[in-house]
PAKOL-300697 format. One record per residue (C-alpha): residue in three letters; x, y, z. Coordinates in nm, 2 decimals. Example, Ala and Ser with C-alpha at 12.3 -4.5 7.8 and 13.67 -1.06 7.14 Angstrom:
2
<mike ALA | c1 1.23 | c2 -0.45 | c3 0.78>
<mike SER | c1 1.37 | c2 -0.11 | c3 0.71>
//
This chain:
351
<mike MET | c1 10.63 | c2 19.20 | c3 2.99>
<mike TRP | c1 10.71 | c2 18.90 | c3 3.21>
<mike LEU | c1 10.86 | c2 18.84 | c3 3.56>
<mike SER | c1 11.20 | c2 18.68 | c3 3.54>
<mike GLU | c1 11.31 | c2 18.70 | c3 3.90>
<mike LEU | c1 11.14 | c2 18.72 | c3 4.24>
<mike SER | c1 11.30 | c2 18.76 | c3 4.59>
<mike VAL | c1 11.10 | c2 18.76 | c3 4.91>
<mike SER | c1 11.18 | c2 18.79 | c3 5.28>
<mike GLY | c1 10.94 | c2 18.82 | c3 5.58>
<mike PHE | c1 10.63 | c2 18.75 | c3 5.37>
<mike ARG | c1 10.37 | c2 18.51 | c3 5.52>
<mike ASN | c1 10.52 | c2 18.16 | c3 5.56>
<mike LEU | c1 10.78 | c2 18.20 | c3 5.28>
<mike ALA | c1 11.14 | c2 18.15 | c3 5.36>
<mike GLU | c1 11.39 | c2 18.42 | c3 5.25>
<mike GLN | c1 11.47 | c2 18.31 | c3 4.90>
<mike SER | c1 11.49 | c2 18.39 | c3 4.53>
<mike ALA | c1 11.36 | c2 18.22 | c3 4.21>
<mike ARG | c1 11.40 | c2 18.26 | c3 3.84>
<mike PHE | c1 11.10 | c2 18.20 | c3 3.61>
<mike ASP | c1 11.02 | c2 18.10 | c3 3.26>
<mike SER | c1 10.88 | c2 18.36 | c3 3.03>
<mike ARG | c1 10.59 | c2 18.13 | c3 2.93>
<mike ALA | c1 10.46 | c2 17.88 | c3 3.20>
<mike ASN | c1 10.56 | c2 17.82 | c3 3.56>
<mike LEU | c1 10.39 | c2 17.54 | c3 3.75>
<mike LEU | c1 10.39 | c2 17.54 | c3 4.13>
<mike PHE | c1 10.28 | c2 17.23 | c3 4.30>
<mike GLY | c1 10.30 | c2 17.08 | c3 4.65>
<mike PRO | c1 10.10 | c2 17.01 | c3 4.96>
<mike ASN | c1 9.82 | c2 17.25 | c3 5.07>
<mike GLY | c1 9.95 | c2 17.51 | c3 5.31>
<mike GLY | c1 10.30 | c2 17.49 | c3 5.17>
<mike GLY | c1 10.31 | c2 17.84 | c3 5.03>
<mike LYS | c1 10.20 | c2 17.81 | c3 4.67>
<mike THR | c1 9.93 | c2 18.08 | c3 4.70>
<mike ASN | c1 10.16 | c2 18.30 | c3 4.90>
<mike ILE | c1 10.40 | c2 18.31 | c3 4.60>
<mike LEU | c1 10.12 | c2 18.42 | c3 4.38>
<mike GLU | c1 10.02 | c2 18.68 | c3 4.64>
<mike ALA | c1 10.38 | c2 18.81 | c3 4.66>
<mike ILE | c1 10.39 | c2 18.86 | c3 4.28>
<mike ALA | c1 10.05 | c2 19.04 | c3 4.30>
<mike VAL | c1 10.18 | c2 19.27 | c3 4.58>
<mike LEU | c1 10.50 | c2 19.34 | c3 4.37>
<mike ALA | c1 10.28 | c2 19.43 | c3 4.07>
<mike SER | c1 10.01 | c2 19.63 | c3 4.23>
<mike GLY | c1 10.12 | c2 19.71 | c3 4.59>
<mike ARG | c1 9.82 | c2 19.53 | c3 4.72>
<mike SER | c1 9.73 | c2 19.18 | c3 4.83>
<mike PHE | c1 9.44 | c2 19.00 | c3 4.67>
<mike ARG | c1 9.36 | c2 18.83 | c3 5.00>
<mike SER | c1 9.43 | c2 19.07 | c3 5.29>
<mike ILE | c1 9.33 | c2 19.43 | c3 5.34>
<mike GLN | c1 9.58 | c2 19.50 | c3 5.62>
<mike ASP | c1 9.95 | c2 19.47 | c3 5.54>
<mike SER | c1 10.02 | c2 19.35 | c3 5.89>
<mike GLN | c1 9.83 | c2 19.03 | c3 5.81>
<mike ILE | c1 10.08 | c2 18.93 | c3 5.54>
<mike LEU | c1 10.38 | c2 19.00 | c3 5.75>
<mike GLY | c1 10.56 | c2 18.68 | c3 5.84>
<mike PHE | c1 10.55 | c2 18.55 | c3 6.19>
<mike ASP | c1 10.79 | c2 18.75 | c3 6.41>
<mike ALA | c1 10.92 | c2 18.93 | c3 6.10>
<mike PRO | c1 11.00 | c2 19.30 | c3 6.16>
<mike HIS | c1 10.93 | c2 19.38 | c3 5.79>
<mike PHE | c1 10.87 | c2 19.22 | c3 5.45>
<mike ARG | c1 11.05 | c2 19.29 | c3 5.13>
<mike ILE | c1 10.94 | c2 19.17 | c3 4.78>
<mike ALA | c1 11.17 | c2 19.25 | c3 4.49>
<mike GLY | c1 11.16 | c2 19.14 | c3 4.13>
<mike VAL | c1 11.29 | c2 19.19 | c3 3.78>
<mike ALA | c1 11.05 | c2 19.20 | c3 3.48>
<mike LYS | c1 11.16 | c2 19.21 | c3 3.12>
<mike THR | c1 11.00 | c2 19.32 | c3 2.80>
<mike GLU | c1 11.00 | c2 19.13 | c3 2.47>
<mike ARG | c1 11.29 | c2 19.36 | c3 2.37>
<mike ASP | c1 11.48 | c2 19.25 | c3 2.69>
<mike ARG | c1 11.44 | c2 19.59 | c3 2.86>
<mike ALA | c1 11.46 | c2 19.51 | c3 3.24>
<mike TYR | c1 11.25 | c2 19.68 | c3 3.51>
<mike ASN | c1 11.35 | c2 19.64 | c3 3.88>
<mike ALA | c1 11.07 | c2 19.68 | c3 4.14>
<mike ARG | c1 11.06 | c2 19.65 | c3 4.51>
<mike VAL | c1 10.79 | c2 19.67 | c3 4.78>
<mike TYR | c1 10.89 | c2 19.72 | c3 5.14>
<mike PHE | c1 10.66 | c2 19.72 | c3 5.45>
<mike SER | c1 10.72 | c2 19.75 | c3 5.82>
<mike PRO | c1 10.46 | c2 19.85 | c3 6.09>
<mike ALA | c1 10.69 | c2 20.14 | c3 6.19>
<mike GLU | c1 10.74 | c2 20.28 | c3 5.84>
<mike SER | c1 10.43 | c2 20.17 | c3 5.65>
<mike LYS | c1 10.47 | c2 20.07 | c3 5.29>
<mike HIS | c1 10.72 | c2 20.19 | c3 5.03>
<mike TYR | c1 10.72 | c2 20.13 | c3 4.65>
<mike PHE | c1 11.03 | c2 20.15 | c3 4.43>
<mike LEU | c1 11.06 | c2 20.12 | c3 4.05>
<mike ASP | c1 11.41 | c2 20.13 | c3 3.89>
<mike ARG | c1 11.55 | c2 20.26 | c3 4.22>
<mike LYS | c1 11.31 | c2 20.55 | c3 4.24>
<mike GLU | c1 11.05 | c2 20.56 | c3 4.52>
<mike ILE | c1 10.69 | c2 20.60 | c3 4.40>
<mike GLY | c1 10.49 | c2 20.80 | c3 4.65>
<mike LYS | c1 10.15 | c2 20.65 | c3 4.60>
<mike ARG | c1 10.03 | c2 20.30 | c3 4.54>
<mike ALA | c1 9.79 | c2 20.42 | c3 4.28>
<mike LEU | c1 10.08 | c2 20.54 | c3 4.07>
<mike PHE | c1 10.29 | c2 20.22 | c3 4.13>
<mike SER | c1 10.01 | c2 19.97 | c3 4.06>
<mike GLY | c1 9.99 | c2 19.84 | c3 3.71>
<mike TRP | c1 10.36 | c2 19.87 | c3 3.62>
<mike LEU | c1 10.34 | c2 19.49 | c3 3.56>
<mike PRO | c1 10.00 | c2 19.39 | c3 3.43>
<mike VAL | c1 9.88 | c2 19.10 | c3 3.64>
<mike SER | c1 9.55 | c2 18.91 | c3 3.61>
<mike VAL | c1 9.45 | c2 18.70 | c3 3.91>
<mike PHE | c1 9.23 | c2 18.39 | c3 3.89>
<mike LEU | c1 9.11 | c2 18.25 | c3 4.22>
<mike LEU | c1 8.87 | c2 17.97 | c3 4.33>
<mike ASP | c1 8.64 | c2 18.23 | c3 4.50>
<mike ASP | c1 8.64 | c2 18.47 | c3 4.21>
<mike ARG | c1 8.26 | c2 18.44 | c3 4.20>
<mike ARG | c1 8.26 | c2 18.72 | c3 4.46>
<mike LEU | c1 8.30 | c2 18.95 | c3 4.16>
<mike ILE | c1 7.95 | c2 18.85 | c3 4.08>
<mike SER | c1 7.79 | c2 18.80 | c3 4.42>
<mike GLY | c1 8.00 | c2 19.03 | c3 4.64>
<mike PRO | c1 7.96 | c2 19.40 | c3 4.72>
<mike PRO | c1 8.00 | c2 19.68 | c3 4.46>
<mike ALA | c1 8.33 | c2 19.78 | c3 4.61>
<mike GLN | c1 8.49 | c2 19.46 | c3 4.48>
<mike ARG | c1 8.37 | c2 19.53 | c3 4.13>
<mike ARG | c1 8.48 | c2 19.89 | c3 4.14>
<mike ALA | c1 8.83 | c2 19.78 | c3 4.26>
<mike PHE | c1 8.84 | c2 19.52 | c3 3.97>
<mike LEU | c1 8.74 | c2 19.79 | c3 3.72>
<mike ASP | c1 8.98 | c2 20.05 | c3 3.85>
<mike ASP | c1 9.27 | c2 19.80 | c3 3.84>
<mike ALA | c1 9.17 | c2 19.69 | c3 3.49>
<mike VAL | c1 9.16 | c2 20.04 | c3 3.35>
<mike GLY | c1 9.47 | c2 20.14 | c3 3.53>
<mike LYS | c1 9.67 | c2 19.86 | c3 3.36>
<mike VAL | c1 9.61 | c2 20.02 | c3 3.02>
<mike SER | c1 9.61 | c2 20.39 | c3 3.12>
<mike ARG | c1 9.86 | c2 20.55 | c3 3.34>
<mike THR | c1 9.66 | c2 20.87 | c3 3.31>
<mike TYR | c1 9.36 | c2 20.70 | c3 3.47>
<mike ARG | c1 9.57 | c2 20.60 | c3 3.77>
<mike PHE | c1 9.67 | c2 20.97 | c3 3.82>
<mike LEU | c1 9.31 | c2 21.08 | c3 3.78>
<mike MET | c1 9.18 | c2 20.83 | c3 4.04>
<mike ALA | c1 9.45 | c2 20.93 | c3 4.28>
<mike ASP | c1 9.36 | c2 21.29 | c3 4.25>
<mike PHE | c1 8.99 | c2 21.22 | c3 4.27>
<mike ARG | c1 9.03 | c2 21.02 | c3 4.59>
<mike HIS | c1 9.22 | c2 21.31 | c3 4.74>
<mike VAL | c1 8.95 | c2 21.57 | c3 4.67>
<mike LEU | c1 8.68 | c2 21.32 | c3 4.77>
<mike ALA | c1 8.85 | c2 21.28 | c3 5.11>
<mike GLN | c1 8.86 | c2 21.66 | c3 5.15>
<mike ARG | c1 8.49 | c2 21.70 | c3 5.07>
<mike ASN | c1 8.40 | c2 21.41 | c3 5.30>
<mike ALA | c1 8.59 | c2 21.58 | c3 5.58>
<mike LEU | c1 8.40 | c2 21.90 | c3 5.51>
<mike LEU | c1 8.07 | c2 21.72 | c3 5.51>
<mike LYS | c1 8.15 | c2 21.58 | c3 5.86>
<mike ARG | c1 8.22 | c2 21.92 | c3 6.01>
<mike GLY | c1 8.00 | c2 22.14 | c3 5.79>
<mike GLY | c1 8.09 | c2 22.43 | c3 5.57>
<mike GLY | c1 7.97 | c2 22.72 | c3 5.36>
<mike PRO | c1 7.91 | c2 22.73 | c3 4.99>
<mike ALA | c1 8.25 | c2 22.88 | c3 4.91>
<mike GLU | c1 8.43 | c2 22.60 | c3 5.10>
<mike TYR | c1 8.24 | c2 22.33 | c3 4.92>
<mike GLU | c1 8.31 | c2 22.49 | c3 4.58>
<mike VAL | c1 8.68 | c2 22.46 | c3 4.64>
<mike TRP | c1 8.66 | c2 22.08 | c3 4.63>
<mike GLU | c1 8.35 | c2 22.03 | c3 4.41>
<mike LYS | c1 8.48 | c2 22.21 | c3 4.10>
<mike PRO | c1 8.79 | c2 21.98 | c3 4.07>
<mike MET | c1 8.58 | c2 21.68 | c3 4.17>
<mike ALA | c1 8.34 | c2 21.74 | c3 3.88>
<mike GLU | c1 8.63 | c2 21.79 | c3 3.63>
<mike LEU | c1 8.81 | c2 21.48 | c3 3.74>
<mike ALA | c1 8.48 | c2 21.27 | c3 3.74>
<mike ALA | c1 8.42 | c2 21.37 | c3 3.38>
<mike ASP | c1 8.76 | c2 21.26 | c3 3.27>
<mike ILE | c1 8.73 | c2 20.93 | c3 3.47>
<mike ALA | c1 8.39 | c2 20.86 | c3 3.31>
<mike ASP | c1 8.53 | c2 20.92 | c3 2.96>
<mike ARG | c1 8.81 | c2 20.67 | c3 3.02>
<mike ARG | c1 8.59 | c2 20.42 | c3 3.18>
<mike ARG | c1 8.34 | c2 20.45 | c3 2.89>
<mike ASP | c1 8.62 | c2 20.39 | c3 2.64>
<mike TYR | c1 8.76 | c2 20.09 | c3 2.83>
<mike TRP | c1 8.41 | c2 19.95 | c3 2.88>
<mike LYS | c1 8.34 | c2 19.92 | c3 2.51>
<mike LYS | c1 8.65 | c2 19.72 | c3 2.45>
<mike PHE | c1 8.62 | c2 19.51 | c3 2.77>
<mike THR | c1 8.25 | c2 19.42 | c3 2.69>
<mike SER | c1 8.34 | c2 19.29 | c3 2.35>
<mike HIS | c1 8.61 | c2 19.06 | c3 2.50>
<mike PHE | c1 8.37 | c2 18.95 | c3 2.78>
<mike HIS | c1 8.11 | c2 18.84 | c3 2.53>
<mike LEU | c1 8.36 | c2 18.63 | c3 2.34>
<mike MET | c1 8.49 | c2 18.47 | c3 2.66>
<mike SER | c1 8.14 | c2 18.40 | c3 2.81>
<mike ALA | c1 8.03 | c2 18.24 | c3 2.49>
<mike ARG | c1 8.33 | c2 18.00 | c3 2.51>
<mike PHE | c1 8.30 | c2 17.91 | c3 2.88>
<mike LEU | c1 7.92 | c2 17.93 | c3 2.94>
<mike GLU | c1 7.83 | c2 17.84 | c3 2.58>
<mike THR | c1 7.56 | c2 18.11 | c3 2.57>
<mike ASP | c1 7.53 | c2 18.45 | c3 2.41>
<mike GLU | c1 7.25 | c2 18.55 | c3 2.66>
<mike LEU | c1 7.50 | c2 18.68 | c3 2.91>
<mike LYS | c1 7.51 | c2 19.06 | c3 2.91>
<mike LEU | c1 7.72 | c2 19.32 | c3 3.10>
<mike GLU | c1 7.54 | c2 19.63 | c3 3.23>
<mike TYR | c1 7.73 | c2 19.93 | c3 3.37>
<mike ILE | c1 7.54 | c2 20.11 | c3 3.65>
<mike PRO | c1 7.67 | c2 20.47 | c3 3.69>
<mike SER | c1 7.60 | c2 20.67 | c3 4.00>
<mike VAL | c1 7.57 | c2 20.99 | c3 3.79>
<mike GLN | c1 7.39 | c2 20.95 | c3 3.46>
<mike ALA | c1 7.55 | c2 21.08 | c3 3.13>
<mike GLY | c1 7.43 | c2 21.43 | c3 3.08>
<mike GLU | c1 7.39 | c2 21.51 | c3 3.45>
<mike ASP | c1 7.58 | c2 21.81 | c3 3.58>
<mike TYR | c1 7.79 | c2 21.65 | c3 3.85>
<mike ALA | c1 7.89 | c2 21.98 | c3 4.01>
<mike GLU | c1 7.51 | c2 22.05 | c3 4.04>
<mike VAL | c1 7.45 | c2 21.71 | c3 4.18>
<mike LEU | c1 7.72 | c2 21.78 | c3 4.45>
<mike ARG | c1 7.58 | c2 22.12 | c3 4.53>
<mike LYS | c1 7.22 | c2 21.99 | c3 4.57>
<mike GLY | c1 7.34 | c2 21.70 | c3 4.78>
<mike ARG | c1 7.53 | c2 21.89 | c3 5.04>
<mike ARG | c1 7.28 | c2 21.91 | c3 5.32>
<mike LEU | c1 7.16 | c2 21.55 | c3 5.30>
<mike GLU | c1 7.52 | c2 21.42 | c3 5.27>
<mike GLU | c1 7.62 | c2 21.62 | c3 5.58>
<mike LYS | c1 7.39 | c2 21.38 | c3 5.77>
<mike PHE | c1 7.57 | c2 21.08 | c3 5.63>
<mike GLY | c1 7.92 | c2 21.24 | c3 5.64>
<mike HIS | c1 8.02 | c2 21.12 | c3 5.30>
<mike THR | c1 7.97 | c2 21.18 | c3 4.93>
<mike ARG | c1 7.69 | c2 20.94 | c3 4.80>
<mike ARG | c1 7.72 | c2 20.99 | c3 4.43>
<mike GLY | c1 8.01 | c2 20.99 | c3 4.19>
<mike PRO | c1 8.25 | c2 20.75 | c3 4.01>
<mike HIS | c1 8.34 | c2 20.60 | c3 4.35>
<mike ARG | c1 7.99 | c2 20.47 | c3 4.37>
<mike ASP | c1 7.95 | c2 20.31 | c3 4.02>
<mike ASP | c1 7.88 | c2 19.94 | c3 3.98>
<mike PHE | c1 7.82 | c2 19.69 | c3 3.71>
<mike ARG | c1 7.63 | c2 19.36 | c3 3.69>
<mike ILE | c1 7.59 | c2 19.06 | c3 3.47>
<mike LEU | c1 7.25 | c2 18.96 | c3 3.33>
<mike LEU | c1 7.16 | c2 18.61 | c3 3.21>
<mike ASN | c1 6.84 | c2 18.61 | c3 3.01>
<mike ARG | c1 6.78 | c2 18.96 | c3 3.13>
<mike ARG | c1 6.80 | c2 18.86 | c3 3.50>
<mike PRO | c1 7.08 | c2 18.94 | c3 3.75>
<mike LEU | c1 7.32 | c2 18.65 | c3 3.75>
<mike ARG | c1 7.41 | c2 18.71 | c3 4.12>
<mike ALA | c1 7.05 | c2 18.63 | c3 4.22>
<mike PHE | c1 6.94 | c2 18.38 | c3 3.96>
<mike GLY | c1 7.26 | c2 18.21 | c3 3.84>
<mike SER | c1 7.39 | c2 17.88 | c3 3.97>
<mike TYR | c1 7.73 | c2 17.86 | c3 4.15>
<mike GLY | c1 7.88 | c2 17.71 | c3 3.83>
<mike GLN | c1 7.74 | c2 17.99 | c3 3.61>
<mike GLN | c1 7.87 | c2 18.26 | c3 3.85>
<mike ARG | c1 8.21 | c2 18.09 | c3 3.86>
<mike MET | c1 8.24 | c2 18.07 | c3 3.48>
<mike ALA | c1 8.12 | c2 18.43 | c3 3.45>
<mike ALA | c1 8.39 | c2 18.55 | c3 3.69>
<mike LEU | c1 8.65 | c2 18.36 | c3 3.49>
<mike ALA | c1 8.52 | c2 18.53 | c3 3.17>
<mike LEU | c1 8.55 | c2 18.87 | c3 3.34>
<mike THR | c1 8.92 | c2 18.81 | c3 3.44>
<mike LEU | c1 9.00 | c2 18.67 | c3 3.09>
<mike ALA | c1 8.83 | c2 18.97 | c3 2.93>
<mike GLU | c1 9.04 | c2 19.20 | c3 3.14>
<mike ALA | c1 9.36 | c2 19.03 | c3 3.04>
<mike GLU | c1 9.26 | c2 19.03 | c3 2.67>
<mike THR | c1 9.18 | c2 19.40 | c3 2.69>
<mike ALA | c1 9.53 | c2 19.46 | c3 2.83>
<mike LEU | c1 9.68 | c2 19.24 | c3 2.56>
<mike THR | c1 9.51 | c2 19.44 | c3 2.28>
<mike ALA | c1 9.65 | c2 19.76 | c3 2.44>
<mike GLY | c1 10.00 | c2 19.62 | c3 2.40>
<mike ARG | c1 10.05 | c2 19.50 | c3 2.75>
<mike ARG | c1 10.13 | c2 19.13 | c3 2.77>
<mike PRO | c1 9.97 | c2 19.01 | c3 3.10>
<mike VAL | c1 10.10 | c2 18.78 | c3 3.37>
<mike TYR | c1 9.84 | c2 18.52 | c3 3.46>
<mike LEU | c1 9.82 | c2 18.41 | c3 3.83>
<mike MET | c1 9.60 | c2 18.10 | c3 3.85>
<mike ASP | c1 9.55 | c2 17.95 | c3 4.20>
<mike ASP | c1 9.43 | c2 17.59 | c3 4.14>
<mike VAL | c1 9.15 | c2 17.72 | c3 3.92>
<mike ALA | c1 9.12 | c2 17.38 | c3 3.74>
<mike ALA | c1 9.00 | c2 17.23 | c3 4.07>
<mike GLU | c1 8.64 | c2 17.34 | c3 3.98>
<mike LEU | c1 8.67 | c2 17.30 | c3 3.60>
<mike ASP | c1 8.61 | c2 16.99 | c3 3.39>
<mike ASP | c1 8.88 | c2 16.86 | c3 3.15>
<mike VAL | c1 8.72 | c2 17.04 | c3 2.85>
<mike HIS | c1 8.71 | c2 17.38 | c3 3.02>
<mike THR | c1 9.06 | c2 17.33 | c3 3.18>
<mike LYS | c1 9.21 | c2 17.26 | c3 2.83>
<mike LEU | c1 9.02 | c2 17.56 | c3 2.69>
<mike LEU | c1 9.16 | c2 17.79 | c3 2.96>
<mike PHE | c1 9.52 | c2 17.68 | c3 2.92>
<mike ASP | c1 9.50 | c2 17.70 | c3 2.54>
<mike LEU | c1 9.37 | c2 18.06 | c3 2.57>
<mike VAL | c1 9.65 | c2 18.18 | c3 2.80>
<mike LYS | c1 9.96 | c2 17.98 | c3 2.72>
<mike THR | c1 10.05 | c2 18.18 | c3 2.41>
<mike LYS | c1 9.93 | c2 18.52 | c3 2.53>
<mike GLY | c1 10.13 | c2 18.59 | c3 2.84>
<mike GLN | c1 10.33 | c2 18.45 | c3 3.13>
<mike LEU | c1 10.15 | c2 18.19 | c3 3.34>
<mike PHE | c1 10.19 | c2 18.10 | c3 3.71>
<mike TYR | c1 9.97 | c2 17.81 | c3 3.80>
<mike THR | c1 9.93 | c2 17.63 | c3 4.14>
<mike ALA | c1 9.80 | c2 17.28 | c3 4.21>
<mike ALA | c1 9.84 | c2 17.01 | c3 4.47>
<mike LYS | c1 9.98 | c2 16.77 | c3 4.21>
<mike PRO | c1 10.19 | c2 16.85 | c3 3.90>
<mike PRO | c1 9.95 | c2 16.94 | c3 3.62>
<mike ALA | c1 9.97 | c2 16.78 | c3 3.27>
<mike VAL | c1 10.09 | c2 17.10 | c3 3.12>
<mike GLU | c1 10.42 | c2 17.19 | c3 2.98>
<mike GLY | c1 10.63 | c2 17.45 | c3 3.17>
<mike LYS | c1 10.90 | c2 17.51 | c3 3.43>
<mike ARG | c1 10.81 | c2 17.32 | c3 3.74>
<mike PHE | c1 10.86 | c2 17.42 | c3 4.11>
<mike HIS | c1 10.79 | c2 17.22 | c3 4.42>
<mike VAL | c1 10.67 | c2 17.43 | c3 4.71>
<mike LYS | c1 10.67 | c2 17.29 | c3 5.06>
<mike LYS | c1 10.70 | c2 17.46 | c3 5.41>
<mike GLY | c1 10.75 | c2 17.80 | c3 5.25>
<mike LYS | c1 11.04 | c2 17.69 | c3 5.02>
<mike ILE | c1 11.03 | c2 17.69 | c3 4.64>
<mike ARG | c1 11.26 | c2 17.45 | c3 4.46>
<mike GLN | c1 11.29 | c2 17.39 | c3 4.08>
<mike VAL | c1 11.25 | c2 17.03 | c3 3.98>
//
């Protein structure tokens, strides 16, 4: 699938405008602060309902804008068109639409268009908190499994109910109302993560060998609940302690993963460059896994070549140019074939 049209209004510094894109490569260049990254961000919000830069929607609302609206048309290889729209105003919150039907939850909207984002500060996937890696993994699995998105939405709902009960306290019967479905959902989530992880790990090792030129980089999944443990029993035994904290401390919402280099954590012992390349390998592996599942990804690359040498830059472009649609930003026009757009003061113009 590829994004053929994008319309924006009220989003960051972008003027109200529309653009038509190429199915292969789209190169956005212009001065810093002109709005190049904002265009990538708008595409990401349209695809997932969430920004890759801001947590609060009010932060991506344009100055003095009462609301923002992002709309787009994506097409399949068979020319089937999908129309999507995301709308936000402080008074009405956020709304998601796909083919004119409103989608009630972001988790069910996210992933309709598989997008892989490459940023200069992607090394936070390595050195940042576990929540960032969990979000990365949930988005990745959700791109290839609609069922997984439903499972996670249901799990977050029952998790919130149990956490509310932990805060006020409750009896065994009250806890069991939420713990039984939590345990069932957690088992399904673990199964789907495990299946995805096997495929993802294989792609990661191939990508890390290319970009770090080593086969000593390993991925290690760190589950909060071990395989074979009875999660319902874990929840039952943890009630009294967790009442002191007011939240559920174990479950799929607390899982993590790490990268080891020569059996040592990369986040602690790897150089900046090694962490940067490993993060790039993670994102490429996620895109490759989506591709093998029959979902042609949209690559959003925000000036990633700024920290890559010529050899790795060429390797990166050679990998992605035939596998999906590319959006690439840079201060100057890159020496890459594609449809070119100049972006300045929030306006995009084809050149």
